[in-house]
C-alpha positions in Angstrom: 0.0 0.1 -0.2 3.5 2.4 0.6 3.4 2.6 -2.9 0.2 4.3 -3.9 0.7 7.1 -1.4 -0.2 10.4 -3.1 -1.1 8.8 -6.0 -4.8 10.1 -5.9 -3.2 14.0 -5.2 -1.4 13.6 -8.9 -4.6 12.0 -10.6 -6.2 15.0 -9.2 -3.7 17.3 -10.2 -3.8 16.1 -13.8 -7.6 16.0 -13.8 -7.2 20.1 -13.0 -5.0 20.6 -15.3 -6.7 18.7 -18.2 -9.9 21.0 -17.1 -8.0 23.9 -17.4 -7.1 23.4 -20.8 -10.1 22.8 -21.9 -12.3 25.4 -20.4 -9.2 27.4 -21.9 -10.1 26.4 -25.7 -13.5 26.5 -25.2 -13.0 30.3 -24.3 -10.9 30.5 -27.2 -13.7 28.9 -29.4 -16.2 31.5 -27.9 -14.1 34.4 -28.7 -13.3 33.6 -32.4 -17.2 32.8 -32.8 -18.0 36.7 -31.3 -15.3 38.0 -33.6 -16.8 36.7 -36.4 -20.1 38.0 -35.4 -17.9 41.3 -35.4 -16.6 40.9 -38.6 -19.9 40.8 -40.3 -21.8 43.2 -38.5 -18.7 45.5 -39.8 -19.3 44.5 -43.2 -23.1 45.2 -43.0 -22.1 48.7 -41.5 -19.4 49.3 -43.8 -22.6 48.1 -46.5 -24.7 50.5 -45.5 -22.4 53.6 -45.8 -21.1 52.6 -48.8 -24.7 53.2 -50.1 -25.4 56.5 -48.6 -21.1 57.6 -50.0 -19.9 57.5 -46.9 -16.5 55.9 -46.6 -17.1 52.2 -46.1 -13.7 51.9 -44.3 -14.3 54.1 -41.4 -18.0 52.7 -41.0 -16.7 49.6 -40.4 -13.3 50.8 -38.4 -16.3 52.3 -36.0 -18.2 49.0 -35.5 -15.3 46.9 -34.4 -13.3 47.3 -30.5 -10.0 48.5 -30.7 -8.5 44.7 -30.3 -10.3 43.9 -34.3 -9.0 47.3 -36.0 -5.1 46.8 -36.7 -6.2 44.0 -39.1 -9.1 45.4 -40.5 -9.3 45.5 -44.6 -12.3 46.5 -46.0 -12.9 46.2 -50.4 -16.2 47.3 -52.2 -17.1 45.4 -55.4 -20.5 46.7 -57.3 -22.4 47.4 -54.2 -20.8 44.1 -52.1 -18.5 44.8 -48.7 -16.1 42.3 -47.5 -14.1 42.4 -44.3 -11.3 40.9 -43.2 -10.7 40.8 -39.5 -6.8 39.2 -37.9 -8.3 38.0 -34.5 -5.4 37.4 -32.1 -6.4 33.8 -30.4 -4.6 31.4 -27.8 -3.5 34.0 -25.9 -1.6 35.9 -28.9 -0.2 32.6 -30.0 -1.7 32.7 -33.4 -4.1 34.6 -35.3 -7.1 33.6 -37.6 -8.7 35.9 -40.7 -12.3 36.0 -40.0 -14.9 37.6 -43.1 -17.6 39.1 -43.2 -19.8 39.9 -46.4 -22.7 42.2 -47.2 -24.9 43.5 -49.6 -27.0 47.0 -49.8 -28.7 47.5 -52.9 -31.4 50.1 -53.7 -34.8 48.7 -52.8 -38.2 49.6 -54.6 -40.7 51.7 -52.5 -43.2 49.2 -50.5 -46.3 48.6 -52.3 -48.3 51.0 -50.5 -46.0 53.6 -51.0 -46.1 54.0 -54.7 -48.1 56.1 -56.5 -50.9 54.9 -59.1 -52.7 56.4 -61.7 
């Protein structure tokens, strides 16, 4: 029995370490998901700005938190706006490119607002 003395402590330490790694990885995946949502929102804001003649880059930049503004790219092509945001994950050890796309075209007025002859 003397050989197993302390084995439970080592097993507990290994389980806690594994739990911390899994929790940290889950947190980072949630952060990536949040950044992807923010990239899509920035594209939507940029498309609105582009539709009314404002600068889409400035609009997209204003829709992002400071931590995601550094790697922002905005491209426009015939009414479609694409954004690329670089998110740092795993405490700065890796970078993930996240993309958003939005289009905002002219829409016909609602039927009740049209004039009929």
